[in-house]
C-alpha positions in Angstrom: 76.8 -60.9 108.4 76.7 -64.6 107.8 79.3 -66.3 105.7 77.4 -67.5 102.6 80.2 -69.5 101.2 79.2 -72.9 99.8 81.1 -76.2 99.7 83.5 -76.5 96.8 83.3 -79.6 94.7 86.1 -80.8 92.5 85.6 -82.4 89.1 85.6 -85.9 90.7 82.6 -85.1 92.9 80.8 -83.5 90.0 81.3 -86.7 87.9 80.1 -88.8 90.8 76.9 -86.7 91.1 76.3 -87.0 87.3 76.8 -90.8 87.4 74.4 -91.1 90.3 71.7 -89.1 88.5 72.1 -91.3 85.5 71.9 -94.5 87.6 68.8 -93.3 89.4 67.2 -92.4 86.1 67.8 -96.0 84.9 66.4 -97.4 88.2 63.2 -95.3 87.9 62.7 -96.4 84.3 63.1 -100.0 85.3 60.5 -99.6 88.1 58.1 -98.1 85.7 58.6 -101.0 83.3 57.9 -103.5 86.1 54.8 -101.6 87.2 53.5 -101.5 83.6 54.3 -105.1 82.9 51.3 -106.9 81.3 51.9 -109.8 83.7 50.5 -107.6 86.5 47.1 -107.3 84.9 44.5 -109.1 87.0 46.9 -109.6 89.9 45.0 -107.1 92.1 41.3 -106.6 92.3 40.2 -103.0 91.7 38.3 -101.5 94.6 35.8 -100.3 92.1 35.0 -103.8 90.8 31.7 -105.4 91.5 32.6 -108.2 93.9 29.6 -110.4 93.1 30.2 -110.1 89.3 33.9 -110.9 89.8 33.3 -114.0 91.8 30.7 -115.2 89.4 33.1 -114.7 86.4 36.0 -116.4 88.2 33.8 -119.4 89.0 32.5 -119.9 85.5 34.2 -122.3 83.1 34.7 -119.6 80.5 36.2 -117.2 83.1 38.6 -119.9 84.4 39.6 -120.7 80.8 40.3 -117.1 80.1 42.4 -116.6 83.2 44.4 -119.8 82.5 45.1 -118.6 79.0 46.2 -115.2 80.3 48.5 -116.8 82.9 50.1 -119.0 80.3 50.9 -116.0 78.1 52.2 -114.0 81.1 54.4 -116.9 82.2 55.9 -117.3 78.8 56.6 -113.5 78.7 58.2 -113.2 82.1 59.3 -116.2 84.2 62.2 -114.4 85.9 61.8 -113.7 89.6 63.3 -110.7 91.4 66.6 -111.1 93.4 65.9 -113.1 96.6 62.8 -114.8 95.1 62.0 -117.8 93.1 59.5 -117.9 90.3 56.3 -120.0 90.6 53.3 -120.4 88.3 50.3 -118.5 89.6 47.2 -120.7 89.8 43.9 -119.3 88.4 42.3 -119.7 91.9 44.7 -120.4 94.8 41.7 -121.6 96.9 41.2 -124.5 94.5 44.8 -125.8 94.5 47.3 -127.0 97.0 50.3 -124.7 97.7 53.9 -125.8 97.7 55.1 -128.5 100.1 56.3 -127.3 103.5 60.1 -126.7 103.6 60.2 -127.2 99.8 62.6 -124.2 99.7 65.3 -126.2 101.4 64.7 -124.8 104.8 65.5 -121.1 104.3 62.7 -119.0 103.0 62.6 -116.6 100.0 60.6 -113.5 99.5 57.6 -113.3 97.2 58.3 -113.2 93.5 56.0 -110.1 93.4 58.4 -108.0 95.6 61.2 -106.4 93.6 62.9 -103.9 95.9 66.7 -104.0 95.6 69.8 -102.0 96.6 71.3 -99.8 93.9 75.0 -99.7 93.5 76.7 -96.3 93.0 78.3 -96.5 89.5 81.9 -96.3 90.6 84.4 -97.5 88.0 85.8 -100.0 90.6 83.1 -102.5 91.7 85.1 -103.5 94.8 85.5 -100.0 96.3 81.9 -98.9 96.0 78.6 -98.6 97.9 74.9 -99.4 97.5 71.7 -97.6 98.6 68.8 -98.8 100.7 65.3 -98.3 99.1 64.1 -96.3 102.2 60.8 -95.3 100.4 59.9 -99.0 100.0 60.6 -100.2 103.6 57.8 -101.4 105.8 58.2 -100.6 109.5 61.2 -99.3 111.4 63.8 -102.1 110.6 65.6 -102.4 107.3 65.6 -105.9 105.8 69.0 -107.4 106.2 69.3 -108.0 102.4 68.5 -104.3 101.7 70.8 -102.7 104.3 73.1 -100.2 102.6 76.7 -101.2 101.9 80.1 -99.5 101.8 83.1 -101.5 100.8 86.8 -100.5 100.4 88.0 -103.9 99.2 85.0 -106.0 98.1 82.8 -108.3 100.2 85.1 -110.7 102.1 84.5 -114.4 102.6 85.6 -115.3 106.2 85.3 -118.7 107.9 83.9 -118.0 111.3 85.6 -121.2 112.6 89.0 -119.6 111.9 88.2 -115.9 112.7 89.8 -114.4 115.8 89.2 -111.2 117.7 92.6 -110.1 119.1 92.8 -107.7 121.9 96.3 -106.5 122.9 98.2 -103.4 123.9 97.7 -101.7 127.3 95.9 -104.7 128.9 96.7 -107.1 131.7 96.8 -110.0 129.4 96.5 -110.0 125.6 93.9 -112.5 124.3 92.5 -114.0 121.2 88.8 -114.8 121.1 87.1 -117.2 118.8 83.6 -116.7 117.7 82.6 -119.5 120.0 84.3 -117.7 122.9 82.4 -114.4 122.2 79.1 -116.2 122.1 79.6 -117.5 125.6 79.3 -114.0 127.0 75.9 -112.6 127.9 74.4 -111.3 124.6 72.7 -108.0 124.1 70.3 -106.9 121.3 69.9 -103.3 120.4 68.2 -101.5 117.5 70.5 -98.9 116.0 70.7 -97.1 112.7 74.0 -96.7 110.8 74.6 -93.8 108.4 77.5 -93.4 106.0 79.3 -90.0 106.4 78.7 -89.5 102.6 74.9 -89.8 102.9 73.3 -87.1 100.8 76.5 -86.2 99.0 74.7 -85.5 95.7 72.3 -83.0 97.5 74.8 -80.9 99.4 74.9 -78.0 96.9 71.5 -78.4 95.3 68.7 -80.9 94.8 69.7 -83.4 92.1 67.9 -86.7 92.6 64.2 -87.7 92.7 64.0 -90.7 95.0 64.7 -91.1 98.7 66.9 -94.1 97.9 69.2 -91.9 95.9 69.3 -88.9 98.3 69.4 -90.6 101.7 69.8 -94.4 101.0 73.1 -94.7 102.9 71.2 -95.1 106.1 69.7 -98.3 107.5 68.4 -99.7 110.8 68.9 -103.2 112.2 68.6 -105.0 115.4 72.2 -106.0 116.3 73.1 -108.8 118.7 76.5 -109.4 120.2 78.7 -109.0 123.2 79.4 -105.6 124.8 83.0 -104.4 124.4 83.0 -103.6 128.2 82.7 -107.4 128.9 85.8 -108.1 126.8 87.6 -105.2 128.4 87.0 -106.6 131.9 88.3 -110.0 130.6 91.6 -108.7 129.4 92.1 -106.1 132.2 92.6 -102.6 131.0 95.6 -100.7 132.3 95.5 -97.1 133.4 96.4 -94.4 130.9 94.8 -95.8 127.8 92.5 -93.4 126.0 92.1 -94.7 122.4 91.5 -98.1 120.8 92.6 -99.0 117.2 89.9 -101.1 115.6 91.1 -103.0 112.6 89.1 -104.9 110.0 89.8 -108.4 108.5 88.8 -107.6 104.9 91.1 -106.8 101.9 91.2 -103.1 102.9 92.3 -103.8 106.5 90.2 -100.8 107.5 91.3 -99.1 110.7 89.8 -96.4 112.9 90.8 -94.9 116.2 87.9 -95.0 118.7 87.8 -93.3 122.1 88.1 -95.9 124.8 85.4 -94.2 126.7 82.9 -94.6 123.9 83.6 -98.3 123.5 83.2 -98.9 127.2 79.9 -97.0 127.2 77.9 -98.8 124.5 80.2 -100.4 121.9 79.0 -103.8 120.7 80.9 -106.6 118.9 78.0 -107.8 116.9 77.6 -111.2 115.3 73.8 -111.1 114.8 71.6 -108.9 112.6 67.8 -109.0 112.7 67.5 -112.4 114.3 70.1 -114.3 112.2 73.9 -114.2 111.6 75.1 -110.9 110.4 75.2 -110.7 106.6 78.6 -110.9 104.7 77.8 -107.5 103.2 77.6 -106.2 106.8 80.7 -107.7 108.1 80.2 -111.4 108.8 81.1 -112.9 111.1 81.7 -109.9 113.4 81.5 -106.1 113.2 81.9 -103.2 115.6 78.7 -101.2 116.4 79.1 -97.7 117.7 75.8 -96.0 118.3 75.8 -92.4 117.2 79.2 -92.6 115.4 79.4 -92.4 111.6 79.3 -95.6 109.7 83.0 -95.8 108.6 83.9 -96.4 112.3 81.7 -99.5 112.5 84.6 -101.7 111.4 83.7 -105.0 109.7 85.4 -108.3 110.7 87.0 -106.3 113.5 90.0 -107.0 115.8 90.9 -104.6 118.6 94.2 -103.2 119.9 94.4 -100.7 122.8 
């Protein structure tokens, strides 16, 4: 006979599940309100619309005046852009007006004001020891947008000056060394696509289904292209001594997170990553440096890492 015993949850876990259900319910209601917002009327042409009649109406003076009036009312009602975007007035006919000047955004782009996907923070009482979920059901393609990659923090999001950050490697090595970010970037870089999953992913669903969205049930999983230096290159630089089997990876945030990692794993495919999806790694993901361990649970991917053997 099979053992049909089920996981036992204490009161804290039950409260966490109830809080997540409530948070998801609020998020779903907010999405519905955004989808039902009057400002979206006329934004998309119905596939059932008569194209010739639509173009004629849009080209007429009366039609243009009506659209302009509607746009003014919509702008007055809602001029707040979603996070990561900037609000701009929508012209009656974008083919009749110039767009914005090139590089008018200061040189770093923003997403469209009509895109509203965001991470949702788990409603823990402490905002510094918390996590947020990726909206997996809204992702396009295989990569997760850097700004939507899930988070797990034990001491808040650190602010680290890369010019002062050091990777220290010591212990059972021929020569202990401290590497600056500039030092690390002199080594041949590698780029690999890996997903990272939190060991608590799906916590609310372990006993029974509770949530309605993929973001709530599996949102502690994201995929990025990580760029950095292979740990094996650093190991060769410091000269490993015989007999070492484990490495202690230590973070540079307020939690000073540490995890023991098998040396064999680090030498096989461990990466000290400073890039994410074509740009510097985001602060929420460990800027300026984090450990990437393909196939290992997310809590071993130490942020702002230093290494001792």
